[in-house]
N, C-alpha and C positions, 0 to 999 in steps of 0.2 A: 682484640684489645690487649694492650700490654700493661701488666701490673708494674708497680714500682720495683726497682732492682733490689736484689738481696745479695748479701756478701757470702762468698764461697772461698774455699782455699783450693787453689789449683795445684795438683800434684803431678809430677812427671817421673818417668822411669829413672832419670839420672839423679833423683833426690831433691829436685827443686820444689819448693813450696812457696806460693805467693798468693796474696789476697787479691781477689778480683770481685767486681760487682757484675752481676748477671741479670739482665731483664728476663722476666718470666711471663708466660701467657696467663691470662686471668681465666679462672674457672669458677662458676657459681651455680647454685641450684636454680633451676627455672621451673616453677610450678605452673602447669597448664590446667586451666579450668574451662569447661564447656557448659554454657547455659547455667552458670552459677555453681556447678559441682566440680570438685577436684577430680582430675583424671590421671595425671602423671607428673612426676618430677624428674627432670633431666639435668644432668651436669653438663654445662655448655659454656662456651665463650660468650660473654654478654654483649653481642653485637648481632644485628639483623634478626632480632627475636621474632618479629612478625613473619619474616620469611621462614624461620624455623617452624613456627606453629602451623603455617599453611602447609609446608611440606610434610611435617609429622602427621597432620590430619589426613593427608592423602595416603601416606604409608600405612596408617592405621585403618584405612578404608572407611573412615568416618565421612569423608566427602569423596566425590568422584572427580575425574578430569574436568567435567563440565560445571562443577559446583564452585561456589566461592563462599568464604566465611562472610556472614553479613556484617559483623562488627568485631573489632579486636582492640583491646586496651592493654598496654604493657606498662607495668609499674615497677620501678626499682625501689627496693626496700633495703634495710640494713642486713637482712638475712638472705637476700637474693632477689629474684625477679618473679613477679606474678603476671602471667599472660592470661587474660580473660577473653574468651572467644564466644560468639553467638553462632550457633549452628543454623543452617537453613531449616525451616520447619519440616520440609519433606525428608530430612535426614535424621529426624528425632528417633525413629525406630532403630536405625543403624547405630546411633549413639547408645541407646539403652541396651541393645544386644551386645555391643562390644564391652560395655561396662559390666554386664553380667558375666561375661567370659573372663574378664580380668579379675573379677572378685571371687571366682570359683576355684582359687588355688587352695586345694585341700588334699587330704589323703584318700578321699573317696575315689574308688577305681573308676566309676563312671565319669566323674568330673575330670579325672586325669586323662582319660581317653578323649573326652570332649575338648580339652585344652590342646592335646596333641593334634587333633584334627583341625582346630582353629589355626595352629601354628603352620600347618602344611596345606592350607587352603589352596586350591588351584589358582594360578595366576592368569590374568587376561593375556590374550595373544597380542604380541607387539605387531602393530600394523604399519608403523612408520618405517621408512627405509632411508638409510644413509646414502649420501652421494660422495662421502669422503673416501679417498683412496689412501693407501699406506703412506704416501708422501705427506698427506695432510696430518696423519697421526704423528709422524716423526717431527713435523714442523711444530705441532702443538707441544710435544714433549720438550723440545728444545727451548720453548718460550715460557713454559709453565712457571719455573722458579722465579722469574722476574715479576710474576703476578701473585706472589705469596709474601707480602710484607710482614705478616705476623710470624710466619715460619722463619723468614730470614732473620728476624730480630731475636727469636726465642728458640728456634729449633724444635718447637713443641706443638705444631699445628698441622692438620691435614687440610688439603684443598680439594674442592670439587669444581670442575670447570665445564661450562658449555662451550663447545668448540664448533665453529662454523664448518661447512663442507670444504672450505679452502684451507682449513687448519688454523685459522685465526681464532684467538681466544676472545670470546664475546662477553663472558661473565664468569666471575670466580667468587666463591664464598669459602671462608676459612673457619675452622673450629678445632678445638682440641680433640673432638670426637669425629671420627670419619663418617659415622652415621649422621651426626648433626650437620656436618658440612654439606653432605648430599641433600639432606632435607632442606637446608637453607637455599641451596641452588635451585632445587625443584620448586620450592615455595616462591622464590623471587621470580622465576619464570612464569609461574601460574598467576601471580599477582600482577605481573606486567602484561599478561595475555600473550606471552611469547611461546612459539612452537619451536621444535628442534630444527626445522628448516633444512633438513638434509644433513645435519651435523651429527654430533655425538657427545657423550659425557666422558670426561677424563678425570680419574680419581687418583690421588697420590697415596694409595693404600693397597693393602691386599683386598681380594675380592671375596667377601663373605656372602652367604646366601641372602642376608638381609639387604645388602646393597643391590643384588640382582633383583630382589622383589621390589625395591623402591624404583629401580629403573623400568621394570616391566609395568608397574602401576602408573608411571609417568609417560608410558609409551615412548620410551627412549629407543632410538633405532640402532644404537651401537654403544656398548659399555667398554671402556678401556681403563685398565687399572695397572698401576706400576708394579705391583707384586702379584703373587700367584693366587689362583682361586682355590677354594675348598672343592672337594668332589661334589658336595651337595649344591654349591653355587653353580658349578658347571652343568649339573643335571637340571636344576631349576631353570637356568637360562635356556637350555635346549628345549625344555618343555614349553617355554613361553615364546619360542621363536626369536630369542634375543641373541644376536651375534655378540660374542665375547672375545675381547683381546686382553690377554694377561701377560705379565712379565714384560711390559712395554718398556724397552730400554733403547738407548740411542742406536744400537747396532742390530736389534732383532725384535720381533713381536711373535707371540703365540696366539693363533686364531682358533677359536672353538666355535663351531657353527658355520653358517654360510652367509656371505655377503657378496653380491655381484660387484660392488665397488672395489673390493679388496682383492 
């Protein structure tokens, strides 16, 4: 979503100063509640919030690939957005366990070790396989910008795209946060009952370890990012059996891991 434009002064090296109006991407707090209890507040673009909550729930391991949130209500208020979700009864213990770990942020040495272990929990092995070849990746890269209306208008949004095996862009979600954009994409696919169908995910961002984790938890067969990965991201991807393509540019790709299709 685009907020109303604000006035700026455009300055150039040759001394020019002119007033311009610039559209800005909207960013608001999104409070997520599960079963009536507050869980997290995210700063996000106020669009596709139900998709965001679904994907975030999967990334937090509150639900699994086979679960669905029973109910979700999204309310816009003057202060931001409240998203209220009802968890499946059989996931109640997972919710309580995760809340306990999130609440144990203290100086206690044992609690600190426990939180570090939670942060580096083993990832599930990726079992899906992509059928996309390198030509499909280059095709998707060339088309991505035309599917980013928010970023085209503001220059301030990341995109996460589901790409078919042929390189066609099937679904895109945008957000000011790269993590939110990927959560929205994964959540939208989960809510629609869509699988990767031999395709892959393309992200307009660098590759942090959190994005690798989201991809692995969503059983994504191939993760492609525009910028470079961190070392931890590359190592976590390898451990999960997730092929990783980074620094994806019009003239070259960097492949980490193995994919028969590439």
